[in-house]
C-alpha positions as CSV (number, residue, x, y, z in Angstrom):
1,M,98.9,80.4,124.8
2,F,99.7,83.5,122.6
3,I,98.8,84.1,119.0
4,D,100.7,86.5,116.7
5,T,98.0,87.7,114.4
6,H,100.4,89.5,112.0
7,T,103.9,88.5,111.2
8,H,106.0,88.5,108.1
9,L,108.1,85.4,108.9
10,Y,108.8,84.8,105.2
11,S,110.6,88.1,105.0
12,E,114.2,88.1,103.9
13,E,115.2,89.5,107.3
14,F,114.7,86.0,108.6
15,N,116.7,84.2,105.9
16,A,119.6,83.3,108.2
17,D,117.6,81.9,111.2
18,R,113.9,81.6,110.2
19,I,113.2,78.1,111.5
20,E,115.2,78.8,114.7
21,K,113.2,81.9,115.4
22,I,109.9,80.2,114.8
23,N,110.8,77.4,117.2
24,E,112.0,80.0,119.7
25,A,108.6,81.7,119.6
26,I,106.8,78.3,119.9
27,S,108.9,77.6,123.0
28,K,107.6,80.8,124.5
29,S,104.0,79.6,124.0
30,V,103.3,81.5,120.7
31,T,101.1,78.8,119.1
32,K,99.9,80.4,115.9
33,F,101.4,82.8,113.4
34,Y,99.1,84.5,110.9
35,M,101.1,85.6,107.9
36,P,99.7,88.5,105.7
37,N,100.6,88.4,102.1
38,V,102.3,91.4,100.4
39,D,102.2,90.7,96.7
40,S,103.1,88.0,94.1
41,S,106.7,88.0,95.3
42,S,105.9,86.9,98.8
43,I,103.5,84.0,98.1
44,E,106.1,81.2,97.5
45,G,108.0,81.9,100.7
46,M,104.8,82.2,102.7
47,L,103.4,78.9,101.5
48,Q,106.7,77.1,102.1
49,L,106.4,78.1,105.8
50,E,102.9,76.6,105.8
51,V,104.3,73.3,104.6
52,H,107.0,73.3,107.3
53,F,104.6,74.4,110.1
54,P,101.0,73.5,108.9
55,E,99.4,73.9,112.4
56,Q,101.3,77.1,113.3
57,C,102.0,79.2,110.2
58,L,98.7,80.3,108.6
59,P,98.9,82.3,105.3
60,M,96.6,85.0,104.2
61,M,96.1,86.2,100.6
62,G,95.9,89.8,99.5
63,L,97.6,92.7,97.9
64,H,99.4,95.2,100.3
65,P,98.6,98.9,99.5
66,C,102.3,99.7,99.1
67,S,102.4,97.1,96.3
68,V,99.6,98.8,94.4
69,K,101.4,100.3,91.4
70,E,100.8,100.5,87.6
71,N,100.4,96.7,87.4
72,Y,97.9,96.4,90.3
73,R,95.3,94.8,88.0
74,E,97.8,92.0,87.3
75,E,98.6,91.6,91.0
76,L,94.9,91.5,91.9
77,G,94.5,88.8,89.3
78,I,97.1,86.6,91.0
79,V,95.3,87.1,94.3
80,K,92.0,86.1,92.8
81,K,93.5,83.1,91.2
82,W,94.8,81.9,94.6
83,L,91.4,82.6,96.3
84,D,89.8,80.4,93.7
85,L,92.4,77.6,94.2
86,R,92.2,77.1,98.0
87,R,91.3,78.5,101.4
88,F,93.4,80.9,103.4
89,A,93.3,82.3,106.9
90,A,92.1,85.7,105.8
91,I,92.3,88.3,103.0
92,G,95.2,90.6,103.9
93,E,96.9,92.7,104.3
94,I,94.8,95.2,102.4
95,G,94.1,98.9,102.9
96,I,95.5,102.3,102.1
97,D,98.9,103.7,102.9
98,L,99.5,107.4,102.2
99,Y,102.7,107.8,104.3
100,W,105.3,107.4,101.6
101,D,103.5,108.1,98.4
102,K,100.1,109.3,97.2
103,T,100.7,108.6,93.5
104,F,98.4,105.6,93.4
105,I,95.7,106.7,95.9
106,K,92.9,106.0,93.5
107,E,94.3,102.6,92.6
108,Q,94.8,101.8,96.3
109,E,91.1,102.6,97.0
110,L,90.0,100.5,94.1
111,A,92.1,97.5,95.2
112,F,90.9,97.9,98.7
113,R,87.2,97.9,97.7
114,E,87.7,94.9,95.4
115,Q,89.3,92.8,98.1
116,I,86.6,93.7,100.5
117,F,84.1,92.4,97.9
118,W,86.1,89.2,97.6
119,A,86.1,88.8,101.4
120,L,82.3,89.0,101.4
121,E,82.0,86.7,98.4
122,Y,84.4,84.0,99.8
123,N,83.4,84.5,103.5
124,Y,86.8,85.8,104.8
125,T,88.1,88.0,107.5
126,V,90.0,91.1,106.3
127,V,93.3,92.4,107.8
128,I,93.5,96.1,107.2
129,H,96.7,98.2,106.8
130,C,96.0,101.8,107.6
131,R,98.8,104.4,107.5
132,N,98.0,108.1,107.3
133,A,94.7,107.1,105.7
134,F,92.1,106.6,108.5
135,D,89.5,108.8,107.1
136,E,89.8,107.4,103.6
137,I,89.5,103.8,104.9
138,F,86.7,104.5,107.3
139,S,84.7,106.2,104.5
140,I,85.1,103.2,102.3
141,L,84.1,100.8,105.0
142,K,81.0,102.9,105.8
143,S,80.0,102.8,102.2
144,F,79.3,99.0,102.4
145,D,75.9,97.8,103.4
146,K,77.6,94.7,104.9
147,L,81.1,94.2,106.1
148,P,83.3,91.1,106.7
149,K,84.9,90.5,110.1
150,G,88.2,92.3,110.3
151,I,91.4,93.4,112.2
152,F,92.8,96.9,112.0
153,H,96.4,95.8,112.0
154,C,99.0,97.8,114.0
155,F,96.5,100.2,115.4
156,S,98.1,103.3,116.8
157,G,95.3,105.8,116.5
158,D,93.4,107.7,119.2
159,F,90.4,106.6,121.3
160,M,87.9,108.3,119.0
161,Q,89.3,106.3,116.0
162,A,89.2,103.1,118.0
163,E,85.5,103.7,118.8
164,K,84.7,104.4,115.2
165,I,86.4,101.1,114.1
166,L,84.6,99.1,116.8
167,S,81.3,100.7,115.9
168,L,81.5,98.9,112.5
169,G,80.7,95.6,114.2
170,N,82.9,92.6,114.2
171,F,86.3,94.3,114.2
172,K,89.3,93.9,116.5
173,L,92.3,96.2,117.0
174,G,95.8,94.7,116.4
175,I,98.1,95.9,119.2
176,G,101.8,95.5,118.7
177,G,105.2,96.8,119.9
178,V,104.1,100.5,119.6
179,V,102.2,100.1,122.9
180,T,105.5,99.7,124.7
181,F,107.0,102.9,123.3
182,K,107.3,105.6,125.9
183,N,105.6,108.5,124.2
184,S,103.3,106.7,121.7
185,G,100.2,107.4,123.7
186,L,98.8,104.0,122.7
187,D,99.0,102.9,126.3
188,K,96.4,105.5,127.2
189,V,94.1,104.4,124.5
190,V,94.4,100.7,125.4
191,E,93.6,101.6,129.0
192,Q,90.2,102.7,127.8
193,L,89.5,99.7,125.6
194,K,88.0,96.4,126.5
195,L,90.4,93.5,126.3
196,T,87.8,91.6,124.2
197,D,88.4,94.2,121.4
198,L,92.1,93.5,121.1
199,V,94.4,91.0,119.4
200,L,98.2,90.7,119.7
201,E,100.6,91.1,116.8
202,T,104.3,91.8,116.2
203,D,104.3,92.9,112.5
204,A,107.8,91.2,112.6
205,P,110.4,92.1,111.4
206,Y,109.1,95.7,112.0
207,L,108.2,97.7,115.1
208,A,110.0,95.7,117.8
209,P,108.8,96.4,121.3
210,M,111.0,97.8,124.1
211,P,113.7,97.0,124.9
212,Y,114.4,95.9,121.3
213,R,113.0,99.0,119.6
214,G,115.0,99.7,116.4
215,K,116.1,96.1,116.0
216,R,114.5,93.2,114.1
217,N,111.1,92.3,115.6
218,E,110.4,88.6,116.2
219,S,107.2,86.6,117.0
220,A,109.0,85.5,120.3
221,Y,108.4,89.1,121.5
222,I,104.6,88.7,121.7
223,P,104.8,88.0,125.5
224,L,106.5,91.5,125.9
225,I,103.5,93.1,124.3
226,A,101.1,91.0,126.4
227,Q,103.0,92.0,129.6
228,K,102.7,95.7,128.8
229,I,98.9,95.3,128.2
230,A,98.7,93.4,131.5
231,E,100.4,96.3,133.3
232,I,98.1,98.8,131.7
233,K,95.0,96.9,132.6
234,N,96.3,95.8,136.0
235,I,95.6,92.1,135.2
236,S,97.7,89.0,134.8
237,I,99.6,88.2,131.6
238,E,97.7,84.9,131.6
239,E,94.4,86.7,131.3
240,V,95.7,88.8,128.4
241,A,97.0,85.7,126.7
242,E,93.7,83.8,127.2
243,I,91.3,86.6,126.1
244,T,93.4,87.9,123.1
245,S,93.9,84.4,121.8
246,Q,90.2,83.7,122.0
247,N,89.6,87.0,120.2
248,A,92.0,86.0,117.4
249,L,90.5,82.5,117.0
250,E,87.0,84.0,116.8
251,I,87.9,86.7,114.3
252,F,89.7,84.3,111.9
253,E,86.9,81.7,112.0
254,N,85.3,81.4,108.6
């Protein structure tokens, strides 16, 4: 059994073959797909998938940092409305992204803090997006007296950063296709980490593992990521599947 802890199956990149690709992943023993929200435009498609696959497709609710713009208060209001209406798998994906644009850094920080407060209030796991913003995110997390459980999605940092995240308590590192890239260096970091600290993810349709790098990523590629970790750790892929799936179930338990 594999679990994809981060996949955008509702994305327009899957419009032509979405159901087919979900069924293909299920046939390869990927049993659950945790879907992070982006903003108000992604909610409808995400929730439709939950209707079609209620046991497999599990939606989160949150505002992605790249969607934090002038109207971020309005977007946060929509997130809060949904959190008041029903339960979700987690609050995500939230965080800070300074790769493309630093215009709304203050607003990103405010939105990130507010959604962490909601996670504590509603008893939710958080799924964190961190790009070119590790110090900023870690500083905010350290400022809280108490933190929710969480996943640092698409972790690609160094071992020191991994240790800092894990020192926060109940956090896991989301490992995706980057671990299969020849010169990413993530393999050396994973080698030093405990398997109990890791969960698997694709971030589909982005960051496809080798040999599909540069093409559309799919949840069916989770076994390729697991196989690479098995090789790094010199253990069986079955052990990687079992432990990372247990980690995922534990971290998403409310």
